[in-house]
C-alpha positions in Angstrom: 122.4 113.6 57.3 124.6 115.7 59.5 124.7 114.3 63.0 125.4 117.5 65.0 121.6 117.5 65.5 119.3 114.6 66.1 116.1 114.3 64.0 114.4 116.2 66.8 114.8 119.7 68.2 117.2 118.5 70.8 120.8 118.3 69.8 122.3 114.8 69.4 125.1 115.6 71.8 122.6 116.6 74.4 120.9 113.2 73.9 124.2 111.3 74.1 125.2 113.1 77.3 121.7 112.7 78.7 121.7 109.0 78.1 125.0 108.2 79.9 124.3 110.7 82.6 120.8 109.3 83.1 122.3 105.8 83.4 124.8 107.1 86.0 122.2 109.0 88.1 119.8 106.1 88.1 122.5 103.8 89.3 123.9 106.1 92.0 120.5 107.2 93.4 118.9 103.8 93.1 121.8 102.0 94.9 120.9 103.0 98.5 117.4 101.5 98.2 118.4 98.2 96.5 116.3 95.3 97.9 115.6 97.4 101.0 111.9 96.6 101.1 109.9 94.1 99.0 107.3 96.8 98.5 109.8 99.5 97.6 110.9 102.6 99.6 108.3 104.7 101.3 106.9 107.6 99.2 107.8 110.1 102.0 111.4 108.9 102.1 111.9 109.1 98.4 110.3 112.5 98.0 112.6 113.8 100.8 115.6 112.1 99.1 115.0 113.8 95.8 114.1 117.2 97.4 117.5 117.2 99.1 119.2 116.4 95.8 117.4 119.2 94.0 117.7 121.8 96.9 120.8 123.7 98.1 123.9 121.8 99.1 124.0 120.3 102.5 125.4 122.7 105.1 127.7 122.0 108.0 128.9 124.6 110.5 131.7 125.8 108.3 130.9 125.1 104.7 128.5 123.7 102.1 129.1 120.1 100.9 127.5 117.5 98.7 127.9 113.9 99.8 128.8 111.7 96.8 126.9 108.6 96.0 129.0 105.8 94.6 128.2 104.1 91.3 127.8 100.3 91.3 128.8 97.6 88.9 126.3 99.0 86.4 128.3 102.1 85.7 131.7 100.3 86.3 131.0 98.1 83.3 129.3 100.8 81.2 132.3 103.0 81.4 134.6 100.1 80.3 132.5 99.6 77.2 132.3 103.3 76.4 136.0 103.9 76.9 136.9 100.9 74.7 134.6 102.3 71.9 136.2 105.8 72.2 139.8 104.5 72.3 139.4 101.9 69.6 136.7 103.4 67.5 135.6 99.8 66.9 134.2 96.7 68.6 137.0 94.8 70.3 135.5 92.2 72.6 138.9 91.2 74.0 139.7 94.8 74.9 136.4 95.2 76.7 136.9 92.0 78.6 140.4 93.1 79.6 138.9 96.4 80.9 136.3 94.6 82.9 138.9 92.4 84.6 141.4 95.2 85.2 138.8 97.6 86.6 137.4 94.9 88.8 140.7 93.9 90.3 142.1 97.4 90.7 139.0 99.2 92.0 139.2 99.5 95.8 135.5 100.5 96.2 132.8 97.8 96.6 130.7 98.0 93.5 128.3 95.2 94.2 129.4 92.7 91.6 127.5 89.4 91.7 129.4 86.2 92.4 128.7 84.6 89.0 130.2 87.5 87.1 133.3 87.6 89.4 133.9 84.0 88.5 133.8 84.9 84.8 136.3 87.7 85.6 138.6 85.2 87.4 138.6 82.8 84.4 139.1 85.7 81.9 142.1 86.9 84.0 143.6 83.4 84.2 143.4 82.9 80.4 144.4 86.5 79.7 141.1 87.1 77.9 142.3 85.0 75.0 138.7 83.8 74.4 136.5 86.5 75.9 133.2 84.6 75.4 134.3 81.2 76.7 134.0 81.6 80.5 130.5 83.0 80.3 129.3 80.3 77.9 130.4 77.7 80.5 128.2 79.0 83.3 125.1 77.2 84.6 126.0 73.9 82.8 126.5 75.7 79.5 123.2 77.6 79.4 124.7 80.9 80.4 123.3 83.6 82.7 119.9 85.2 82.0 120.5 88.1 84.5 120.3 91.8 83.6 124.1 92.4 83.8 124.3 92.8 80.0 121.3 95.2 79.8 122.5 97.4 82.6 125.7 98.3 80.7 124.5 98.5 77.1 123.8 102.2 76.9 127.0 103.1 75.0 126.1 100.8 72.2 123.2 102.8 70.5 125.4 105.8 70.8 128.4 104.2 69.2 126.3 102.6 66.5 124.0 105.5 65.9 122.8 105.5 62.3 123.5 101.8 61.8 120.6 99.7 63.2 121.8 96.2 62.2 125.3 96.9 63.5 123.8 98.1 66.8 122.0 94.7 67.3 125.2 92.8 66.5 127.3 94.9 68.9 124.8 94.7 71.7 124.8 90.9 71.4 128.6 90.7 71.4 129.3 92.9 74.4 126.6 91.1 76.4 128.1 87.6 75.6 131.3 88.5 77.5 129.3 87.7 80.7 125.8 86.6 79.7 125.1 84.0 77.0 121.6 82.9 77.8 119.1 84.1 75.1 117.1 85.9 77.8 120.2 87.8 79.0 121.2 88.7 75.4 117.7 89.7 74.3 117.2 91.8 77.4 120.3 93.8 76.5 119.1 94.1 72.9 115.6 95.3 74.1 117.2 97.9 76.3 119.4 99.0 73.4 116.3 99.3 71.2 114.5 101.4 73.7 117.4 103.8 74.0 117.7 104.0 70.2 114.0 104.9 69.9 114.5 107.6 72.6 117.4 109.1 70.6 115.3 109.4 67.4 112.2 111.0 68.9 111.4 114.7 69.6 110.5 115.5 73.2 109.6 119.0 72.3 106.9 118.1 69.8 103.7 116.2 70.5 103.5 114.2 73.8 105.1 110.8 73.5 102.7 108.2 72.3 103.5 105.5 74.8 101.5 102.8 73.2 103.2 103.4 69.9 106.6 103.4 71.6 105.8 99.9 73.0 104.3 98.7 69.7 107.5 99.6 67.8 109.5 97.6 70.4 107.2 94.7 69.9 107.7 94.7 66.1 111.4 94.9 66.4 111.7 92.1 69.1 109.5 89.8 66.9 112.4 89.8 64.4 114.9 89.0 67.1 113.2 86.6 69.6 112.8 82.9 68.9 109.5 81.5 70.2 109.8 79.4 73.3 110.0 75.7 72.5 107.4 74.8 75.1 104.6 77.3 74.8 105.6 79.1 71.5 105.6 82.5 73.2 108.2 85.2 72.8 109.0 86.1 76.4 109.9 89.8 75.9 107.0 90.4 73.6 104.8 88.9 76.3 106.2 91.5 78.7 105.9 94.3 76.3 102.2 93.4 75.8 101.8 93.6 79.6 103.4 97.1 79.5 100.7 98.2 77.1 97.9 96.8 79.3 99.4 98.4 82.4 99.7 101.8 80.6 96.1 101.5 79.5 94.7 101.1 83.0 92.4 104.0 84.0 94.1 105.9 86.7 97.3 104.0 86.3 98.4 100.6 87.5 99.3 100.2 91.1 102.9 99.5 92.2 101.9 96.1 93.3 100.4 95.2 89.9 103.7 96.3 88.2 105.8 94.4 90.7 103.7 91.3 90.2 103.5 91.3 86.4 106.7 92.9 85.2 108.9 92.1 88.1 111.8 93.9 89.9 114.4 91.2 90.1 117.9 90.7 88.7 116.6 88.6 85.9 116.7 90.5 82.6 113.2 89.4 81.7 111.8 90.8 84.9 113.7 94.1 85.0 114.3 95.5 81.5 110.6 95.7 80.7 110.1 97.3 84.1 112.7 100.0 83.3 110.9 100.7 79.9 107.5 100.9 81.7 109.0 103.3 84.2 110.0 105.7 81.5 106.6 105.4 79.7 104.6 105.7 82.9 106.5 108.8 83.9 105.2 110.7 80.8 102.2 111.5 83.0 101.9 112.5 86.7 102.2 109.7 89.2 100.6 109.7 92.6 103.0 110.3 95.5 105.8 111.6 93.2 106.2 115.3 93.8 107.7 116.6 90.6 106.7 117.8 87.2 110.1 116.9 85.7 109.7 113.8 83.7 113.3 112.7 83.9 113.3 112.8 87.7 109.8 111.1 87.6 111.3 108.3 85.6 114.1 107.3 88.0 112.0 108.2 91.0 109.3 105.8 89.9 111.8 103.1 89.0 113.3 103.2 92.5 109.8 103.3 94.1 109.1 99.9 92.8 111.8 98.3 94.9 113.9 95.2 94.1 116.9 95.8 91.9 116.5 99.5 92.2 120.0 100.6 91.0 119.9 98.6 87.8 116.2 99.3 86.9 116.6 103.0 87.6 119.9 103.1 85.6 118.2 101.5 82.6 115.2 103.7 82.9 117.4 106.8 83.3 119.4 105.9 80.2 116.2 105.7 78.1 114.8 109.0 79.6 118.1 110.8 79.1 118.3 109.6 75.5 114.8 110.9 74.9 114.8 114.2 76.8 118.5 115.2 76.5 120.8 116.6 79.1 118.7 119.8 79.5 115.8 117.9 81.3 118.2 116.6 84.0 118.5 118.8 87.2 122.0 120.2 87.1 122.3 119.8 90.9 122.5 116.0 90.5 126.0 116.4 89.3 127.1 117.4 92.8 126.0 114.1 94.3 127.5 111.4 92.0 131.0 110.3 91.4 132.3 110.0 87.8 129.9 112.6 86.4 132.5 114.6 84.4 134.1 111.5 83.1 130.9 109.9 81.9 129.9 113.1 80.1 133.3 113.2 78.4 132.8 109.6 77.2 129.4 110.7 75.8 131.3 113.5 73.9 133.7 111.0 72.6 131.0 108.7 71.3 129.3 111.7 69.7 132.5 112.6 67.9 132.6 109.0 66.5 129.0 109.3 65.4 129.8 112.4 63.4 132.6 110.8 61.5 
């Protein structure tokens, strides 16, 4: 099948660009609210925030201007992976590790990297990335990290591996293991990858998205990936996905508190990746206190409203929404307010070129 178009009425390149742009915008717009309030930002504040982004540029006495929101470690690592794929046209874990390290040590902007990953970067630098998986595998007495640092940067993988499902799972695992080797960290990245992949293959211009079916398909796919817990026999991510289905089925919609308590908003992959997926699915219908009919905006707005690790959850949710809706659904004015917009769109173009070959 020719890949200039997706299987839907939205062009594949629009979906690729929407995915990476959605990840960037969620990151940049979510960052100012990260762990600001345990209950999430006030609805009034968030509505005003997005109204300004979607309105005319800010005006000073002499000229119009648009203040730029900086991206965080989410985008910093995403762009390293995407650039490696584009430059190498293959998976090269050592090249990705080198890019992580070089970017971290040369970037003069504070990107919010966690202390554990910076320790991995130090060890990778000291051994010149000779064994790109070793430092991460040594963390936490050899158990590895179960944080969301792999999931937050995995969006280039389903684009790079579009059309090859098994390879996508393999690549998602490998790029995650450079910094996160705990099964919960790895499987969280794979789940995020699967959600983006489903978004890429569905038609937003047809029938309304069947959110329960979307979750069911993820459950089926994760059952083939997750090992049951040795203590209680449960599959952790499938348990969370079942919770998503229950929350979506609540009449009138689940409250923010119910979502925060059941799915979580922390830096743990298990308690943030499902929240991002839920945010995308919940945003298919109007949400109280969110003043927009645009479903892409509603997705990242809702993800931020839940509080906690707002930049990462909104970035992951934005990647899924962008992959589903395509670039056309994203308000064009957002481009004025984020750094690295043109570069991330060019990386999406490069990944699309690889997908066509």
